[in-house]
KEKE-3310 file (N, C-alpha, C; in steps of 0.2 Angstrom, whole numbers, plus 5000, padded with zeros to 4 digits):
npx = (4343:4356:4363:4374:4370:4377:4389:4405:4403:4393:4382:4377:4365:4364:4359:4372:4377:4384:4389:4402:4402:4406:4399:4392:4396:4395:4387:4371:4360:4351:4341:4344:4337:4347:4352:4361:4360:4359:4355:4350:4343:4339:4335:4344:4351:4357:4370:4377:4393:4397:4394:4385:4369:4364:4352:4352:4352:4358:4367:4379:4383:4386:4395:4406:4410:4414:4425:4434:4443:4457:4461:4471:4473:4463:4457:4458:4450:4436:4422:4424:4419:4410:4402:4390:4373:4358:4342:4327:4311:4302:4307:4314:4303:4296:4307:4307:4295:4296:4304:4299:4287:4293:4301:4289:4283:4292:4291:4287:4294:4304:4311:4302:4308:4304:4301:4298:4286:4273:4275:4282:4278:4281:4290:4298:4308:4322:4328:4334:4330:4332:4335:4345:4358:4365:4366:4376:4384:4393:4399:4392:4384:4370:4359:4343:4343:4335:4332:4338:4329:4329:4333:4321:4311:4314:4313:4299:4293:4297:4289:4277:4276:4276:4282:4288:4303:4319:4329:4341:4357:4370:4383:4393:4406:4403:4407:4404:4403:4413:4412:4406:4395:4392:4394:4389:4393:4387:4390:4385:4394:4402:4397:4389:4377:4372:4377:4386:4377:4365:4350:4348:4338:4336:4348:4347:4337:4342:4354:4348:4342:4353:4358:4351:4355:4369:4379:4380:4388:4399:4403:4399:4386:4377:4370:4364:4365:4371:4374:4381:4376:4384:4378:4366:4365:4360:4357:4356:4349:4352:4341:4340:4334:4335:4348:4349:4342:4352:4365:4379:4383:4379:4380:4394:4391:4383:4390:4399:4392:4394:4405:4406:4401:4391:4396:4410:4421:4428:4443:4454:4447:4443:4456:4460:4452:4454:4468:4466:4457:4466:4474:4466:4463:4475:4475:4466:4470:4483:4483:4470:4455:4443:4429:4417:4400:4388:4392:4395:4403:4408:4411:4415:4415:4418:4407:4405:4414:4421:4423:4435:4452:4457:4468:4468:4457:4451:4445:4435:4433:4425:4421:4405:4392:4390:4382:4382:4395:4412:4425:4438:4439:4447:4437:4426:4412:4416:4415:4415:4420:4433:4433:4423:4430:4442:4435:4428:4440:4444:4435:4434:4447:4443:4439:4447:4453:4455:4446:4438:4429:4421:4411:4402:4389:4383:4368:4366:4359:4345:4339:4336:4325:4316:4315:4303:4302:4295:4298:4296:4285:4296:4306:4300:4300)
npy = (5469:5477:5487:5495:5505:5499:5497:5486:5477:5469:5471:5461:5458:5447:5435:5434:5446:5459:5455:5459:5454:5450:5457:5446:5451:5446:5437:5433:5428:5415:5406:5389:5374:5365:5352:5340:5339:5329:5327:5336:5351:5364:5368:5371:5382:5383:5393:5402:5399:5387:5389:5388:5394:5396:5398:5412:5407:5405:5412:5407:5401:5409:5418:5408:5409:5422:5422:5412:5415:5418:5405:5396:5381:5375:5380:5372:5361:5367:5373:5386:5402:5415:5426:5437:5438:5446:5438:5437:5430:5427:5425:5411:5404:5402:5396:5384:5378:5377:5366:5358:5354:5350:5339:5330:5327:5318:5307:5295:5288:5284:5270:5258:5251:5235:5231:5243:5247:5251:5260:5271:5288:5289:5301:5300:5289:5276:5274:5282:5287:5280:5291:5297:5294:5300:5313:5326:5335:5343:5360:5373:5367:5366:5357:5352:5345:5332:5334:5326:5315:5319:5333:5336:5334:5342:5355:5355:5355:5367:5377:5375:5379:5394:5403:5419:5422:5424:5434:5435:5427:5414:5413:5400:5389:5375:5361:5348:5352:5347:5334:5323:5313:5315:5306:5307:5305:5310:5311:5313:5319:5317:5314:5320:5334:5348:5363:5374:5385:5381:5377:5368:5358:5355:5351:5339:5333:5331:5323:5311:5309:5304:5294:5285:5281:5278:5288:5291:5281:5279:5291:5295:5296:5290:5303:5305:5300:5297:5286:5281:5269:5258:5246:5247:5259:5271:5283:5278:5280:5285:5289:5301:5295:5281:5280:5283:5272:5264:5252:5250:5238:5236:5248:5247:5240:5250:5260:5253:5252:5265:5263:5254:5252:5244:5234:5233:5235:5251:5251:5262:5276:5272:5270:5285:5291:5288:5293:5306:5309:5304:5314:5324:5320:5323:5336:5339:5333:5339:5354:5361:5372:5375:5369:5357:5356:5345:5346:5342:5328:5328:5316:5314:5307:5303:5297:5291:5281:5284:5297:5299:5296:5280:5275:5282:5288:5302:5310:5322:5330:5338:5348:5353:5363:5374:5377:5376:5379:5382:5391:5382:5375:5367:5365:5362:5353:5337:5336:5324:5321:5318:5305:5302:5301:5293:5281:5281:5279:5268:5260:5261:5256:5243:5237:5235:5224:5207:5196:5202:5209:5200:5199:5208:5215:5222:5223:5222:5230:5229:5222:5226:5235:5249:5267:5276:5292:5303:5308:5295:5297:5295:5305:5316:5319)
npz = (4948:4941:4930:4918:4902:4888:4895:4897:4906:4918:4931:4944:4956:4969:4982:4988:4985:4976:4960:4947:4931:4914:4900:4889:4871:4858:4844:4847:4839:4830:4841:4845:4853:4866:4859:4865:4878:4892:4907:4922:4929:4923:4906:4892:4879:4862:4854:4840:4836:4843:4857:4872:4881:4898:4910:4921:4939:4951:4963:4968:4958:4948:4958:4956:4943:4942:4949:4944:4936:4945:4947:4939:4938:4936:4925:4913:4916:4915:4907:4895:4902:4896:4900:4903:4894:4889:4886:4877:4885:4877:4864:4868:4870:4858:4850:4858:4856:4842:4841:4850:4842:4830:4835:4838:4825:4822:4830:4826:4820:4829:4838:4847:4862:4868:4880:4886:4881:4885:4895:4892:4884:4867:4865:4875:4875:4876:4867:4851:4835:4819:4811:4816:4811:4800:4807:4810:4822:4824:4828:4818:4811:4801:4801:4808:4824:4833:4850:4865:4874:4887:4887:4877:4888:4897:4891:4887:4899:4904:4895:4898:4909:4907:4916:4923:4919:4923:4913:4911:4905:4908:4897:4890:4884:4874:4875:4870:4856:4847:4842:4831:4833:4848:4862:4879:4896:4911:4929:4944:4956:4973:4990:4996:4992:4996:5001:5013:5015:5015:5023:5038:5038:5024:5020:5028:5021:5007:5011:5015:5002:4996:5002:4998:4986:4974:4979:4992:4997:4988:4982:4968:4955:4943:4931:4920:4902:4887:4871:4858:4848:4836:4831:4830:4824:4830:4844:4861:4878:4895:4910:4924:4935:4933:4934:4947:4952:4952:4961:4972:4967:4956:4947:4939:4929:4922:4919:4911:4900:4894:4886:4877:4863:4857:4848:4851:4865:4868:4870:4869:4869:4884:4889:4887:4894:4907:4907:4909:4919:4930:4928:4933:4945:4950:4952:4961:4973:4976:4973:4978:4976:4978:4986:4980:4980:4974:4960:4943:4933:4918:4903:4888:4871:4853:4845:4832:4821:4810:4809:4818:4822:4821:4828:4838:4850:4854:4868:4879:4896:4908:4921:4927:4932:4946:4957:4970:4975:4985:4991:4996:5012:5025:5037:5031:5029:5022:5004:4997:4985:4980:4984:4974:4964:4966:4965:4953:4944:4950:4945:4932:4929:4932:4921:4910:4913:4907:4912:4919:4910:4904:4913:4910:4901:4886:4888:4900:4910:4904:4913:4924:4935:4926:4930:4930:4920:4925:4941:4955:4970:4981:4978:4980:4993)
capx = (4348:4358:4367:4374:4369:4383:4396:4408:4402:4384:4382:4371:4363:4363:4360:4379:4380:4384:4396:4403:4403:4407:4394:4393:4393:4395:4382:4367:4358:4345:4342:4341:4340:4354:4350:4363:4358:4357:4353:4351:4336:4338:4335:4349:4350:4362:4369:4382:4401:4399:4393:4377:4368:4361:4348:4354:4348:4361:4371:4384:4387:4389:4401:4411:4413:4417:4433:4438:4450:4462:4464:4472:4475:4455:4455:4457:4443:4431:4419:4426:4413:4410:4400:4382:4368:4351:4338:4319:4309:4298:4312:4316:4298:4295:4312:4305:4288:4296:4308:4294:4282:4297:4301:4284:4282:4296:4291:4284:4301:4308:4309:4300:4310:4298:4299:4295:4281:4267:4277:4284:4276:4287:4295:4303:4310:4329:4332:4333:4330:4337:4335:4349:4362:4369:4367:4382:4381:4399:4400:4393:4380:4365:4354:4340:4344:4331:4334:4338:4323:4329:4330:4314:4307:4316:4309:4290:4291:4299:4286:4270:4276:4275:4284:4291:4309:4326:4330:4348:4358:4376:4387:4398:4408:4400:4414:4403:4402:4418:4410:4401:4390:4394:4394:4390:4390:4386:4391:4385:4401:4403:4392:4381:4373:4370:4384:4387:4371:4359:4346:4349:4332:4337:4354:4346:4332:4346:4358:4344:4342:4359:4359:4347:4358:4377:4381:4381:4394:4403:4404:4398:4379:4374:4364:4362:4371:4368:4380:4380:4377:4385:4375:4359:4365:4356:4359:4353:4350:4350:4340:4344:4330:4339:4354:4349:4341:4359:4368:4386:4385:4378:4383:4398:4386:4380:4397:4402:4388:4397:4412:4404:4396:4387:4401:4417:4424:4432:4449:4456:4442:4445:4463:4461:4447:4458:4474:4462:4454:4472:4478:4461:4465:4483:4476:4462:4474:4487:4481:4463:4455:4435:4424:4411:4395:4384:4395:4394:4408:4406:4415:4413:4420:4414:4403:4406:4421:4423:4427:4440:4459:4457:4472:4467:4450:4450:4441:4435:4431:4426:4416:4399:4387:4394:4376:4384:4403:4413:4432:4440:4441:4447:4433:4420:4411:4420:4411:4416:4423:4440:4430:4421:4435:4445:4430:4427:4445:4445:4429:4435:4452:4443:4436:4455:4455:4451:4442:4430:4426:4416:4406:4398:4385:4381:4361:4367:4354:4339:4337:4336:4319:4319:4312:4300:4304:4292:4299:4290:4285:4300:4310:4296:4298)
capy = (5466:5484:5488:5502:5502:5499:5495:5482:5473:5467:5471:5456:5458:5440:5433:5433:5452:5461:5452:5462:5450:5452:5456:5445:5455:5442:5436:5428:5424:5412:5400:5381:5370:5362:5345:5334:5338:5322:5329:5344:5355:5369:5370:5375:5383:5383:5400:5400:5399:5383:5390:5387:5399:5394:5403:5414:5404:5403:5418:5404:5399:5417:5418:5405:5409:5428:5420:5407:5417:5416:5398:5392:5375:5372:5381:5365:5356:5371:5376:5394:5407:5423:5432:5435:5440:5446:5436:5438:5424:5426:5421:5406:5401:5403:5392:5378:5377:5374:5361:5354:5352:5344:5332:5327:5326:5314:5303:5289:5285:5281:5262:5256:5245:5230:5231:5249:5251:5252:5265:5278:5290:5290:5304:5298:5282:5276:5273:5286:5280:5278:5298:5302:5291:5305:5319:5330:5338:5348:5367:5376:5363:5369:5352:5352:5339:5331:5334:5319:5313:5323:5339:5337:5334:5349:5362:5355:5358:5375:5381:5372:5382:5400:5407:5426:5418:5429:5435:5435:5420:5413:5410:5395:5386:5369:5357:5343:5354:5344:5328:5323:5310:5315:5301:5310:5303:5316:5309:5316:5319:5318:5311:5325:5339:5354:5366:5378:5390:5379:5376:5361:5354:5355:5346:5332:5329:5329:5319:5305:5306:5304:5288:5279:5280:5276:5294:5291:5276:5278:5297:5296:5293:5291:5307:5304:5295:5297:5283:5279:5263:5257:5241:5249:5265:5276:5285:5276:5285:5282:5295:5301:5289:5274:5281:5282:5264:5258:5252:5248:5231:5238:5254:5246:5239:5256:5262:5249:5254:5271:5262:5248:5254:5240:5230:5232:5240:5256:5253:5268:5280:5271:5273:5292:5294:5287:5296:5312:5306:5304:5322:5329:5318:5325:5344:5339:5332:5343:5361:5362:5377:5373:5363:5357:5351:5342:5345:5335:5328:5326:5313:5315:5306:5305:5288:5292:5278:5287:5303:5299:5291:5272:5274:5287:5291:5309:5312:5328:5329:5344:5350:5358:5363:5375:5381:5374:5379:5386:5390:5377:5376:5360:5366:5363:5345:5332:5335:5318:5324:5314:5298:5298:5301:5287:5275:5282:5278:5260:5255:5260:5251:5235:5235:5233:5217:5203:5190:5205:5211:5194:5198:5213:5214:5228:5223:5220:5234:5228:5216:5231:5240:5255:5270:5281:5299:5307:5305:5293:5300:5296:5308:5324:5321)
capz = (4944:4940:4923:4913:4896:4885:4897:4894:4911:4921:4939:4946:4962:4972:4989:4991:4984:4968:4955:4941:4926:4908:4895:4881:4866:4853:4840:4850:4832:4831:4847:4845:4860:4864:4859:4868:4886:4895:4914:4923:4932:4918:4900:4888:4873:4859:4849:4835:4838:4847:4862:4875:4887:4902:4913:4927:4944:4958:4964:4970:4951:4946:4959:4956:4936:4943:4952:4942:4932:4949:4949:4935:4939:4935:4918:4908:4917:4917:4900:4896:4902:4890:4901:4904:4890:4890:4879:4879:4886:4871:4859:4871:4870:4853:4850:4860:4853:4835:4843:4852:4836:4825:4838:4839:4820:4820:4835:4822:4818:4835:4839:4854:4866:4867:4888:4889:4876:4889:4901:4891:4879:4863:4865:4882:4876:4877:4860:4847:4828:4813:4807:4819:4808:4797:4809:4812:4828:4826:4828:4811:4808:4799:4802:4813:4828:4837:4856:4867:4878:4894:4884:4876:4893:4902:4887:4886:4906:4905:4891:4901:4916:4906:4922:4922:4922:4921:4905:4911:4904:4908:4890:4891:4878:4872:4873:4864:4849:4843:4841:4827:4837:4855:4869:4884:4901:4916:4934:4950:4960:4979:4994:4999:4988:4997:5007:5019:5016:5015:5030:5041:5036:5017:5021:5031:5016:5003:5012:5015:4996:4992:5005:4994:4979:4977:4981:5000:4999:4982:4979:4962:4954:4937:4931:4912:4898:4879:4869:4849:4846:4830:4829:4829:4820:4835:4852:4868:4883:4903:4912:4930:4939:4931:4937:4954:4954:4952:4967:4971:4963:4947:4944:4936:4923:4919:4917:4906:4894:4890:4883:4873:4856:4854:4844:4855:4869:4864:4873:4867:4874:4891:4890:4887:4900:4913:4908:4910:4927:4935:4930:4937:4954:4954:4954:4966:4978:4978:4973:4978:4978:4978:4988:4977:4983:4968:4954:4940:4928:4910:4901:4881:4865:4848:4843:4825:4821:4802:4809:4822:4820:4822:4835:4845:4850:4859:4873:4883:4901:4911:4927:4927:4939:4953:4961:4977:4975:4989:4993:4999:5018:5029:5042:5029:5029:5016:5000:4995:4977:4979:4987:4969:4959:4966:4965:4946:4941:4949:4942:4924:4927:4930:4913:4906:4915:4902:4914:4920:4903:4902:4917:4909:4895:4882:4888:4907:4912:4902:4918:4930:4934:4924:4933:4924:4919:4931:4949:4961:4977:4985:4976:4982:4999)
cpx = (4350:4363:4369:4373:4376:4391:4398:4406:4393:4385:4376:4371:4362:4362:4367:4383:4381:4391:4396:4405:4403:4400:4396:4390:4394:4386:4377:4363:4352:4346:4340:4341:4345:4352:4354:4363:4353:4354:4352:4344:4334:4340:4339:4347:4356:4364:4375:4389:4401:4399:4385:4375:4363:4359:4352:4349:4351:4367:4379:4388:4391:4396:4407:4415:4417:4423:4436:4444:4457:4464:4465:4472:4467:4452:4453:4451:4436:4428:4421:4419:4414:4407:4393:4378:4361:4346:4332:4316:4304:4302:4313:4310:4296:4300:4310:4299:4289:4299:4304:4289:4287:4298:4295:4281:4286:4295:4287:4288:4305:4305:4308:4303:4305:4295:4297:4288:4275:4270:4280:4280:4283:4293:4300:4307:4317:4332:4329:4333:4334:4340:4343:4357:4368:4368:4374:4382:4388:4396:4398:4389:4375:4358:4350:4341:4338:4334:4332:4331:4322:4328:4325:4310:4307:4312:4301:4289:4292:4292:4280:4270:4275:4277:4287:4299:4315:4326:4337:4352:4367:4378:4393:4399:4403:4405:4411:4401:4407:4418:4406:4394:4393:4389:4396:4387:4391:4386:4391:4391:4399:4396:4387:4381:4372:4377:4382:4380:4366:4355:4347:4344:4333:4345:4352:4342:4338:4352:4353:4342:4347:4362:4355:4351:4365:4381:4385:4389:4399:4406:4403:4390:4378:4368:4363:4368:4368:4376:4377:4381:4376:4381:4368:4359:4361:4358:4353:4355:4349:4348:4342:4339:4332:4345:4354:4347:4346:4362:4375:4388:4383:4380:4390:4395:4385:4386:4400:4398:4392:4403:4410:4399:4392:4389:4407:4418:4429:4438:4452:4453:4443:4450:4463:4457:4451:4464:4471:4459:4460:4475:4473:4462:4471:4480:4469:4465:4478:4487:4474:4462:4447:4432:4417:4406:4388:4386:4395:4402:4406:4411:4411:4419:4415:4412:4404:4414:4425:4425:4434:4446:4456:4462:4472:4460:4449:4445:4441:4431:4430:4420:4412:4395:4388:4389:4381:4393:4406:4422:4433:4442:4442:4442:4426:4420:4414:4415:4412:4418:4428:4437:4427:4425:4440:4440:4429:4433:4447:4440:4432:4442:4451:4441:4443:4456:4451:4444:4435:4426:4419:4411:4402:4396:4383:4372:4361:4359:4347:4335:4334:4329:4322:4313:4309:4302:4301:4294:4296:4291:4290:4305:4307:4297:4304)
cpy = (5474:5484:5495:5500:5504:5498:5487:5476:5473:5467:5468:5457:5451:5441:5436:5439:5452:5459:5456:5456:5453:5451:5454:5450:5451:5440:5431:5423:5420:5407:5394:5379:5366:5354:5340:5333:5331:5322:5335:5348:5360:5367:5372:5377:5384:5391:5398:5402:5393:5385:5390:5392:5395:5400:5405:5411:5405:5409:5414:5403:5404:5419:5415:5407:5417:5428:5415:5408:5417:5410:5395:5386:5373:5375:5376:5360:5360:5373:5383:5397:5413:5428:5431:5440:5441:5443:5434:5430:5422:5423:5414:5401:5398:5397:5385:5375:5374:5366:5356:5349:5347:5339:5328:5323:5319:5306:5296:5285:5281:5274:5262:5252:5241:5230:5236:5252:5253:5257:5271:5280:5290:5295:5304:5292:5283:5275:5277:5283:5282:5286:5300:5297:5295:5311:5322:5336:5344:5355:5369:5373:5366:5365:5353:5345:5338:5331:5326:5320:5319:5330:5340:5339:5341:5356:5359:5357:5364:5379:5380:5378:5391:5404:5415:5424:5425:5430:5436:5427:5419:5411:5408:5391:5378:5364:5349:5345:5350:5339:5330:5319:5310:5312:5306:5306:5309:5311:5315:5317:5321:5314:5314:5331:5345:5356:5367:5383:5388:5377:5368:5355:5351:5350:5339:5329:5327:5324:5311:5304:5303:5296:5284:5277:5277:5282:5293:5287:5276:5285:5300:5293:5295:5297:5307:5302:5295:5293:5281:5271:5260:5252:5244:5254:5270:5277:5281:5279:5279:5289:5296:5297:5284:5275:5281:5275:5261:5258:5251:5243:5233:5242:5252:5244:5245:5259:5259:5250:5260:5270:5257:5252:5250:5232:5228:5237:5245:5257:5259:5274:5278:5273:5281:5295:5294:5292:5305:5313:5306:5312:5326:5327:5322:5333:5345:5338:5337:5352:5364:5368:5378:5368:5362:5351:5348:5346:5338:5334:5325:5322:5313:5310:5306:5296:5286:5288:5283:5294:5305:5295:5285:5271:5278:5290:5296:5309:5319:5325:5335:5344:5355:5359:5366:5379:5379:5374:5383:5386:5384:5378:5368:5360:5363:5354:5342:5332:5327:5317:5318:5306:5296:5298:5295:5281:5274:5277:5272:5256:5254:5256:5244:5233:5232:5228:5212:5199:5196:5208:5205:5194:5203:5212:5221:5228:5222:5224:5234:5223:5220:5234:5247:5260:5275:5290:5304:5304:5302:5297:5300:5303:5315:5324:5326)
cpz = (4941:4934:4920:4907:4891:4888:4895:4900:4915:4929:4941:4953:4964:4980:4994:4989:4978:4964:4949:4937:4919:4904:4889:4874:4858:4849:4845:4843:4833:4836:4844:4853:4860:4865:4863:4875:4888:4902:4917:4926:4925:4911:4896:4882:4869:4854:4845:4837:4844:4857:4866:4881:4891:4908:4920:4933:4952:4958:4965:4963:4949:4950:4959:4948:4938:4946:4951:4938:4938:4950:4942:4932:4936:4928:4912:4910:4917:4908:4901:4898:4899:4894:4902:4896:4892:4884:4882:4881:4880:4865:4861:4869:4862:4849:4854:4858:4846:4835:4844:4846:4832:4829:4837:4832:4817:4824:4831:4821:4823:4836:4846:4857:4869:4877:4890:4884:4880:4894:4899:4884:4874:4864:4870:4883:4876:4872:4856:4839:4823:4810:4810:4815:4806:4801:4812:4817:4829:4826:4820:4808:4807:4801:4808:4817:4834:4844:4859:4871:4885:4892:4883:4883:4897:4897:4888:4894:4906:4901:4895:4906:4914:4912:4919:4925:4920:4915:4906:4909:4903:4900:4892:4884:4877:4869:4869:4858:4845:4840:4836:4829:4844:4860:4874:4890:4907:4924:4940:4954:4967:4983:4996:4994:4990:5003:5011:5020:5017:5021:5032:5039:5029:5016:5022:5024:5010:5005:5012:5008:4993:4996:5004:4988:4979:4978:4987:5000:4993:4981:4971:4960:4945:4934:4925:4907:4891:4875:4861:4848:4838:4826:4825:4826:4824:4842:4856:4873:4891:4905:4919:4935:4939:4934:4944:4957:4954:4959:4966:4968:4957:4944:4938:4929:4917:4916:4911:4899:4890:4885:4878:4868:4853:4850:4848:4860:4868:4871:4873:4872:4881:4893:4892:4893:4907:4914:4912:4917:4932:4933:4933:4944:4956:4956:4960:4974:4981:4978:4973:4979:4980:4982:4985:4978:4976:4962:4950:4936:4922:4907:4892:4877:4859:4845:4837:4824:4813:4804:4815:4819:4824:4829:4840:4845:4854:4861:4876:4889:4905:4918:4926:4935:4945:4957:4969:4977:4981:4990:4997:5006:5022:5034:5039:5029:5021:5010:4996:4987:4975:4981:4979:4965:4959:4964:4958:4944:4944:4947:4934:4922:4926:4924:4908:4908:4912:4904:4917:4915:4902:4905:4914:4902:4892:4885:4896:4911:4910:4908:4924:4929:4932:4929:4929:4925:4924:4936:4952:4967:4981:4984:4978:4989:5003)
residu = (UNK:UNK:UNK:UNK:UNK:UNK:UNK:UNK:UNK:UNK:UNK:UNK:UNK:UNK:UNK:UNK:UNK:UNK:UNK:UNK:UNK:UNK:UNK:UNK:UNK:UNK:UNK:UNK:UNK:UNK:UNK:UNK:UNK:UNK:UNK:UNK:UNK:UNK:UNK:UNK:UNK:UNK:UNK:UNK:UNK:UNK:UNK:UNK:UNK:UNK:UNK:UNK:UNK:UNK:UNK:UNK:UNK:UNK:UNK:UNK:UNK:UNK:UNK:UNK:UNK:UNK:UNK:UNK:UNK:UNK:UNK:UNK:UNK:UNK:UNK:UNK:UNK:UNK:UNK:UNK:UNK:UNK:UNK:UNK:UNK:UNK:UNK:UNK:UNK:UNK:UNK:UNK:UNK:UNK:UNK:UNK:UNK:UNK:UNK:UNK:UNK:UNK:UNK:UNK:UNK:UNK:UNK:UNK:UNK:UNK:UNK:UNK:UNK:UNK:UNK:UNK:UNK:UNK:UNK:UNK:UNK:UNK:UNK:UNK:UNK:UNK:UNK:UNK:UNK:UNK:UNK:UNK:UNK:UNK:UNK:UNK:UNK:UNK:UNK:UNK:UNK:UNK:UNK:UNK:UNK:UNK:UNK:UNK:UNK:UNK:UNK:UNK:UNK:UNK:UNK:UNK:UNK:UNK:UNK:UNK:UNK:UNK:UNK:UNK:UNK:UNK:UNK:UNK:UNK:UNK:UNK:UNK:UNK:UNK:UNK:UNK:UNK:UNK:UNK:UNK:UNK:UNK:UNK:UNK:UNK:UNK:UNK:UNK:UNK:UNK:UNK:UNK:UNK:UNK:UNK:UNK:UNK:UNK:UNK:UNK:UNK:UNK:UNK:UNK:UNK:UNK:UNK:UNK:UNK:UNK:UNK:UNK:UNK:UNK:UNK:UNK:UNK:UNK:UNK:UNK:UNK:UNK:UNK:UNK:UNK:UNK:UNK:UNK:UNK:UNK:UNK:UNK:UNK:UNK:UNK:UNK:UNK:UNK:UNK:UNK:UNK:UNK:UNK:UNK:UNK:UNK:UNK:UNK:UNK:UNK:UNK:UNK:UNK:UNK:UNK:UNK:UNK:UNK:UNK:UNK:UNK:UNK:UNK:UNK:UNK:UNK:UNK:UNK:UNK:UNK:UNK:UNK:UNK:UNK:UNK:UNK:UNK:UNK:UNK:UNK:UNK:UNK:UNK:UNK:UNK:UNK:UNK:UNK:UNK:UNK:UNK:UNK:UNK:UNK:UNK:UNK:UNK:UNK:UNK:UNK:UNK:UNK:UNK:UNK:UNK:UNK:UNK:UNK:UNK:UNK:UNK:UNK:UNK:UNK:UNK:UNK:UNK:UNK:UNK:UNK:UNK:UNK:UNK:UNK:UNK:UNK:UNK:UNK:UNK:UNK:UNK:UNK:UNK:UNK:UNK:UNK:UNK:UNK:UNK:UNK:UNK:UNK:UNK:UNK:UNK:UNK:UNK:UNK:UNK:UNK:UNK:UNK:UNK:UNK:UNK:UNK:UNK:UNK:UNK:UNK:UNK:UNK:UNK:UNK:UNK:UNK:UNK:UNK:UNK:UNK:UNK:UNK:UNK:UNK:UNK:UNK:UNK:UNK:UNK:UNK:UNK)
# end
């Protein structure tokens, strides 16, 4: 990577060529782990002013952000990109060590779901304990927030690896910072997860993986979820291996959990999500600029009933992960994004039909086989 000291831009060399991206000149300040992360391969960090930093790893993702300004129809749906910044790995590792130590000291307060007692170490449980009741995760909070089980897993793995990773990070807006108790659903979109640059062997392997999940047939797969349960006064989680275990017959139950707070179906949240999904569908149908393989759709709302108006629970919806993004071309293999978006709208619409609601239970997934956090051998093939 080449750059000029004091320049407003950084020149980054990638397999796709050189890209000039803005240099982030804001205050990085004291790093914190991004406590709300529910999925992904890369651990995120949080910096002041409602921003997160993500380690640079993909030339395609950088290409996407470097060109995004040309396509205004997407700006509403993409977290703001503020440029790149260098952060020392030593600083990152110190932050991770503190977070992991703090989480370990609080493991005794985590409640253990009976069916999972023998299956998980305490830090990887699907229920997070009572200490979360008063946590305020909005921008500007100085409270220490225990990371989600998935975030903690990623940081532990990263800290143990001790690789000499890149010190270049992408600076992005944290759109979850607007919520006091951010409920987050990560849906992997599309029926294939590898684009045109990938080798045929890799594409075949990933297509086979998709065929084992709801991705291939429905164009959607739950990659992670965090929901605030008003009855238990804690967050509950679903990790990506549980999402992969869902079938076309059971994915509705999984999605239903996101809109139920343990006491009632959040109809206002559901309505606002459907409004935003319909708006995104119109953009993708009529003014599409990119083919997005393996991108995710994030749905978010505030799980704290006291912090939002009772007649309007606002939500946010955005797209993330552009490591397999390409300019839209009819000759490209269909990414299945529209298929997934239409299926998601269809399923969420079905929740509004009273006779369908009775078919779903907040505890519907407790009878499903829960895959462990460490992937079984099938995912390593």
